[in-house]
DRENVO-26344 format. One record per residue (C-alpha): x, y, z; residue in one letter. Coordinates in steps of 0.5 Angstrom, whole numbers, padded with zeros to 4 digits, always signed. Layout:
BEGIN
XYZa ...
***
This chain:
BEGIN
-0059+0106+0110x -0060+0104+0102x -0067+0107+0099x -0072+0101+0098x -0072+0100+0090x -0078+0103+0087x -0076+0104+0080x -0074+0099+0074x -0068+0103+0073x -0066+0102+0080x -0063+0095+0078x -0058+0099+0074x -0056+0105+0079x -0057+0104+0086x -0053+0101+0091x -0045+0100+0092x -0045+0094+0086x -0048+0100+0081x -0043+0105+0083x -0039+0104+0076x -0046+0105+0073x -0047+0111+0076x -0040+0114+0074x -0042+0113+0067x -0049+0116+0068x -0044+0122+0071x -0040+0122+0064x -0047+0123+0061x -0047+0130+0065x -0053+0127+0069x -0054+0131+0076x -0055+0127+0082x -0062+0130+0082x -0063+0127+0074x -0060+0120+0076x -0066+0120+0082x -0071+0121+0077x -0075+0115+0073x -0071+0114+0067x -0075+0115+0061x -0073+0112+0054x -0075+0116+0048x -0074+0112+0042x -0073+0117+0036x -0073+0114+0029x -0070+0120+0026x -0066+0120+0020x -0064+0124+0014x -0066+0119+0008x -0074+0118+0010x -0078+0124+0009x -0083+0121+0014x -0077+0121+0019x -0074+0128+0018x -0078+0132+0023x -0077+0127+0028x -0072+0130+0032x -0077+0136+0033x -0082+0131+0036x -0076+0128+0040x -0075+0135+0043x -0082+0136+0045x -0083+0129+0048x -0076+0131+0052x -0079+0137+0055x -0086+0134+0056x -0082+0128+0060x -0078+0133+0064x -0083+0138+0066x -0087+0132+0069x -0081+0129+0073x -0078+0124+0069x -0071+0124+0066x -0071+0123+0058x -0066+0120+0054x -0066+0119+0047x -0064+0113+0043x -0065+0111+0036x -0069+0106+0032x -0068+0105+0024x -0073+0106+0019x -0073+0104+0011x -0077+0109+0006x -0081+0104+0002x -0082+0109-0004x -0074+0110-0004x -0073+0102-0003x -0078+0100-0009x -0076+0097-0016x -0069+0095-0014x -0066+0090-0009x -0067+0095-0003x -0074+0093-0003x -0072+0086+0000x -0069+0090+0006x -0076+0093+0008x -0080+0088+0011x -0074+0085+0015x -0073+0091+0019x -0079+0090+0023x -0076+0085+0027x -0070+0088+0027x -0073+0094+0030x -0077+0090+0035x -0070+0086+0037x -0066+0092+0038x -0071+0096+0042x -0072+0091+0046x -0064+0090+0047x -0063+0097+0049x -0069+0098+0053x -0067+0092+0058x -0060+0093+0058x -0061+0100+0060x -0067+0098+0065x -0071+0104+0063x -0077+0105+0067x -0082+0108+0061x -0081+0109+0054x -0084+0114+0049x -0084+0111+0042x -0083+0116+0036x -0084+0112+0029x -0087+0114+0023x -0086+0110+0017x -0088+0103+0015x -0085+0097+0019x -0082+0102+0024x -0089+0103+0027x -0091+0095+0028x -0084+0094+0030x -0084+0099+0036x -0091+0096+0038x -0088+0089+0038x -0082+0092+0042x -0087+0095+0047x -0091+0089+0048x -0084+0085+0050x -0081+0090+0054x -0088+0092+0058x -0086+0098+0061x -0091+0104+0061x -0090+0106+0054x -0094+0112+0049x -0093+0112+0042x -0093+0119+0038x -0092+0119+0031x -0088+0124+0026x -0095+0125+0023x -0097+0125+0016x -0095+0129+0010x -0100+0134+0007x -0103+0132+0000x -0099+0135-0006x -0103+0139-0012x -0103+0137-0019x -0107+0141-0024x -0112+0143-0019x -0113+0136-0015x -0110+0133-0009x -0105+0128-0011x -0100+0123-0007x -0095+0118-0008x -0099+0113-0011x -0101+0118-0017x -0093+0119-0018x -0093+0111-0019x -0099+0111-0024x -0096+0117-0028x -0090+0113-0029x -0094+0107-0032x -0098+0112-0036x -0092+0115-0039x -0090+0108-0041x -0097+0107-0045x -0095+0114-0048x -0101+0117-0045x -0097+0122-0041x -0091+0126-0043x -0084+0126-0040x -0085+0133-0038x -0092+0132-0035x -0089+0126-0031x -0084+0132-0028x -0089+0136-0026x -0092+0130-0022x -0085+0129-0019x -0084+0136-0017x -0091+0136-0013x -0094+0130-0011x -0090+0130-0004x -0089+0137-0002x -0087+0136+0006x -0084+0132+0011x -0089+0126+0014x -0091+0119+0012x -0094+0119+0005x -0101+0123+0005x -0106+0117+0003x -0108+0111+0007x -0102+0107+0006x -0099+0103+0011x -0095+0108+0015x -0102+0112+0016x -0106+0106+0017x -0101+0103+0023x -0101+0110+0026x -0108+0110+0026x -0109+0103+0029x -0104+0105+0034x -0110+0110+0036x -0115+0104+0036x -0111+0099+0040x -0110+0105+0045x -0103+0106+0045x -0103+0113+0042x -0106+0119+0044x -0112+0123+0040x -0109+0125+0033x -0103+0120+0033x -0105+0118+0026x -0108+0124+0023x -0105+0131+0025x -0100+0133+0019x -0093+0133+0021x -0092+0140+0019x -0097+0142+0024x -0095+0145+0031x -0101+0141+0034x -0096+0135+0033x -0091+0138+0037x -0096+0140+0042x -0098+0132+0042x -0091+0130+0043x -0091+0134+0049x -0097+0131+0052x -0094+0124+0050x -0089+0126+0055x -0094+0128+0060x -0098+0122+0059x -0092+0117+0060x -0091+0120+0067x -0098+0119+0069x -0098+0112+0066x -0091+0110+0070x -0095+0113+0076x -0101+0109+0075x -0097+0103+0073x -0101+0102+0066x -0097+0098+0062x -0097+0096+0054x -0100+0089+0056x -0106+0092+0060x -0107+0096+0053x -0105+0091+0048x -0110+0085+0049x -0114+0081+0044x -0120+0085+0045x -0116+0091+0043x -0113+0088+0037x -0120+0086+0035x -0122+0093+0036x -0116+0095+0031x -0118+0090+0026x -0125+0093+0026x -0123+0100+0025x -0118+0098+0020x -0124+0095+0016x -0128+0102+0017x -0122+0106+0015x -0120+0102+0009x -0113+0101+0011x -0107+0098+0007x -0107+0090+0006x -0100+0090+0010x -0104+0091+0017x -0106+0084+0016x -0098+0082+0017x -0097+0087+0022x -0103+0086+0027x -0102+0078+0027x -0094+0080+0029x -0096+0084+0034x -0102+0079+0037x -0096+0074+0037x -0092+0078+0042x -0098+0078+0047x -0099+0070+0046x -0105+0071+0041x -0105+0067+0035x -0108+0071+0030x -0111+0068+0024x -0112+0072+0018x -0119+0069+0017x -0121+0073+0023x -0122+0079+0018x -0128+0076+0014x -0133+0076+0020x -0131+0083+0022x -0131+0085+0015x -0138+0082+0014x -0141+0086+0020x -0136+0093+0019x -0138+0098+0014x -0133+0101+0010x -0134+0109+0012x -0128+0112+0009x -0125+0112+0002x -0118+0115+0003x -0113+0115-0003x -0112+0110-0006x -0119+0108-0006x -0122+0115-0006x -0120+0122-0007x -0119+0124+0000x -0113+0124+0004x -0110+0124+0012x -0111+0131+0013x -0118+0131+0011x -0119+0125+0016x -0116+0130+0021x -0121+0135+0020x -0127+0131+0020x -0125+0129+0027x -0120+0123+0026x -0120+0116+0028x -0124+0118+0034x -0130+0120+0030x -0129+0114+0026x -0129+0110+0033x -0135+0114+0035x -0139+0111+0029x -0137+0104+0030x -0138+0105+0038x -0145+0107+0038x -0147+0102+0033x -0144+0097+0038x -0138+0094+0034x -0132+0096+0039x -0131+0094+0046x -0131+0100+0049x -0128+0098+0056x -0121+0097+0053x -0115+0101+0057x -0111+0106+0053x -0105+0110+0055x -0110+0116+0057x -0111+0112+0063x -0118+0112+0061x -0122+0107+0057x -0124+0107+0049x -0131+0109+0051x -0129+0115+0055x -0124+0117+0050x -0129+0117+0044x -0135+0119+0048x -0135+0127+0046x -0132+0125+0039x -0135+0129+0033x -0136+0127+0025x -0135+0134+0022x -0135+0131+0015x -0140+0126+0013x -0137+0125+0006x -0130+0124+0009x -0133+0119+0015x -0139+0117+0012x -0144+0115+0018x -0145+0108+0020x -0152+0108+0016x -0149+0111+0010x -0143+0107+0009x -0139+0107+0002x -0139+0099+0003x -0143+0095+0007x -0137+0091+0008x -0130+0092+0011x -0124+0095+0007x -0120+0088+0007x -0122+0081+0005x -0119+0074+0006x -0120+0069+0000x -0118+0062+0001x -0118+0056-0004x -0114+0051-0008x -0109+0057-0010x -0109+0060-0003x -0111+0054+0002x -0108+0058+0008x -0111+0065+0005x -0109+0071+0001x -0111+0078+0002x -0114+0084-0002x -0116+0091-0001x -0123+0090-0003x -0125+0098-0002x -0120+0099-0007x -0122+0094-0013x -0127+0097-0018x -0134+0093-0018x -0133+0090-0025x -0127+0086-0022x -0130+0084-0016x -0131+0077-0019x -0126+0075-0025x -0124+0069-0029x -0118+0070-0033x -0112+0066-0036x -0106+0066-0032x -0099+0070-0034x -0094+0067-0030x -0087+0071-0027x -0082+0068-0022x -0080+0075-0020x -0083+0082-0020x -0078+0085-0025x -0080+0080-0031x -0088+0082-0029x -0086+0089-0030x -0083+0089-0037x -0089+0085-0039x -0094+0090-0037x -0090+0096-0040x -0088+0092-0046x -0096+0091-0048x -0096+0084-0047x -0101+0084-0041x -0108+0085-0044x -0115+0086-0041x -0118+0079-0038x -0111+0077-0036x -0109+0075-0029x -0102+0076-0027x -0098+0072-0022x -0092+0074-0019x -0089+0068-0015x -0082+0067-0011x -0083+0074-0008x -0086+0071-0001x -0082+0072+0006x -0078+0066+0004x -0078+0066-0003x -0075+0073-0004x -0073+0073+0001x -0076+0079+0004x -0083+0079+0001x -0083+0085-0003x -0088+0090-0005x -0091+0090-0012x -0093+0097-0012x -0089+0098-0019x -0093+0093-0023x -0100+0095-0020x -0099+0102-0022x -0096+0100-0028x -0103+0096-0029x -0107+0102-0027x -0102+0107-0031x -0103+0102-0038x -0111+0103-0037x -0112+0096-0035x -0114+0097-0028x -0121+0095-0029x -0119+0089-0033x -0113+0086-0030x -0112+0082-0023x -0105+0081-0020x -0104+0075-0015x -0097+0074-0011x -0094+0071-0005x -0091+0078-0004x -0094+0084-0001x -0097+0090-0004x -0096+0098-0002x -0102+0101+0002x -0102+0105-0005x -0103+0100-0009x -0110+0099-0012x -0114+0095-0016x -0115+0087-0016x -0109+0086-0012x -0109+0080-0008x -0102+0079-0004x -0100+0074+0002x -0102+0068-0002x -0100+0062+0003x -0097+0058+0003x -0092+0061-0001x -0088+0058-0008x -0082+0058-0004x -0084+0052+0000x -0088+0049-0005x -0095+0052-0004x -0100+0051-0010x -0098+0058-0013x -0091+0055-0015x -0095+0050-0019x -0099+0055-0023x -0097+0054-0031x -0098+0060-0036x -0105+0060-0039x -0108+0056-0033x -0115+0059-0031x -0116+0063-0025x -0122+0065-0022x -0123+0071-0016x -0129+0072-0013x -0128+0077-0007x -0136+0077-0005x -0135+0070-0004x -0128+0070-0001x -0125+0065-0006x -0120+0064-0010x -0119+0058-0015x -0114+0055-0020x -0119+0051-0025x -0114+0045-0025x -0116+0038-0022x -0113+0036-0016x -0110+0030-0020x -0106+0035-0024x -0104+0039-0019x -0101+0033-0015x -0097+0031-0021x -0094+0038-0022x -0093+0038-0014x -0089+0031-0015x -0085+0034-0020x -0083+0041-0017x -0077+0042-0014x -0075+0048-0009x -0071+0054-0011x -0065+0057-0008x -0066+0063-0005x -0064+0069-0009x -0060+0072-0004x -0056+0067+0001x -0051+0072+0005x -0052+0077+0011x -0058+0078+0015x -0063+0076+0009x -0060+0069+0010x -0062+0069+0017x -0068+0072+0016x -0070+0067+0010x -0068+0061+0015x -0073+0064+0021x -0079+0067+0017x -0086+0064+0017x -0091+0065+0012x -0095+0071+0010x -0102+0068+0013x -0098+0068+0020x -0095+0075+0019x -0088+0073+0017x -0086+0073+0024x -0079+0070+0026x -0080+0063+0029x -0074+0059+0032x -0074+0052+0028x -0078+0047+0032x -0082+0052+0035x -0090+0051+0034x 
***
């Protein structure tokens, strides 16, 4: 008599009808005993072009050992990843954000086509983490995340340094403040190991928030890539996913409205990248939660900023790890009543259970709740006639004198023109640089503006010049860098109507952004505005441009006609 189905993979491998599938499993070298075990997909983002991913083959092998030891049959399949630092400054950056949805879609296809019983996701760099979180929510089989881990900080002139220092060095060189030889020293020392770049940039932000959501084990976001503890964590992830399978704990039991709000709260305390305000809405969308970026403001108002990690301050992810990691930050927040402690996690325990014994070992790296770096959170969403649907700023990385700023608009219709003007000395103190037609549709692809923000800082204008864009920023950007302006220029948003010399007022404490132009004048400009042909009209970007929504909705893909 045929065995009663008890595993999802039985759909693929049990019964006479599936004898052809079993023959193909035999072709893989699987024994009968392996075929009878739960089939666990190990989604490996290993490649040889992204420094944060070059060690993931070792992580994957450790996960396989853990899964096999716990009674599963581990099988590796790949996910793509782009290095934003390498893609920066040329057409390649148009192909970065778009991979998030490719990663989610391709992982969904592989997991469902082969009927995996459980999954272990091994992401690391920027779009890879949210893409796999989106996939986990869609597929909804027991799933654990274990990242490749952060890079150790580099050392230049006796100080810790990271990739943001490298970009700023290029700006300083353009300003004549740093020699070619000095830049070379930075070039050879700021990125000393494998791993995701060492500050609280997008990759590390999302890996830390994976812990906060409950989808990663303790240390997922902070244990350095080169530490043996990372391999031990990978084996524990293998054990954990088999325990989840036994208990039938699934991603949608963990990724809930409450856990996403928890993640946003931790985001504010850590001072994460502005890109989290693209990715959290996209993850929320997968569980049917309509995440409005304006949620950030009331959470920011009640959540103090406890960490000043690079680029906001002089500490790095390795320092956060030594101080107690994400759990120590969450303990500070939980004790203050700022987290929902009842949310389920991949440990099979609640957030409250997980963090109850966490210890803050360094009150300067993780400030106690009663002595924060800022009384408000690291991010703020600004609204006004320039951005009716909102825009995002990393408030924790803005100098005090730029929290309120009024200045003339210097308008550029692409990133390259803005960089040329900045490095050419055409931007002066007080200016507000506007870079438009770089949004999700306008780019297409919503490029990061790390080169212009770093050029501004490197030219010595970081405390006197603001930058506003419908594109986005790297987590390595600092200063008054305001992105995700929505609606974007490509759909006729007000940013498309700004003219050279218009006055713009930014008021971060009041969370407003204002184009000082009358409604009548804006209406006249709107009537004369004409849509522009996208800069790339072929291949995947053409399809992406047709489906992508605005930055305030997380740049999710939407079938035309859908709400």
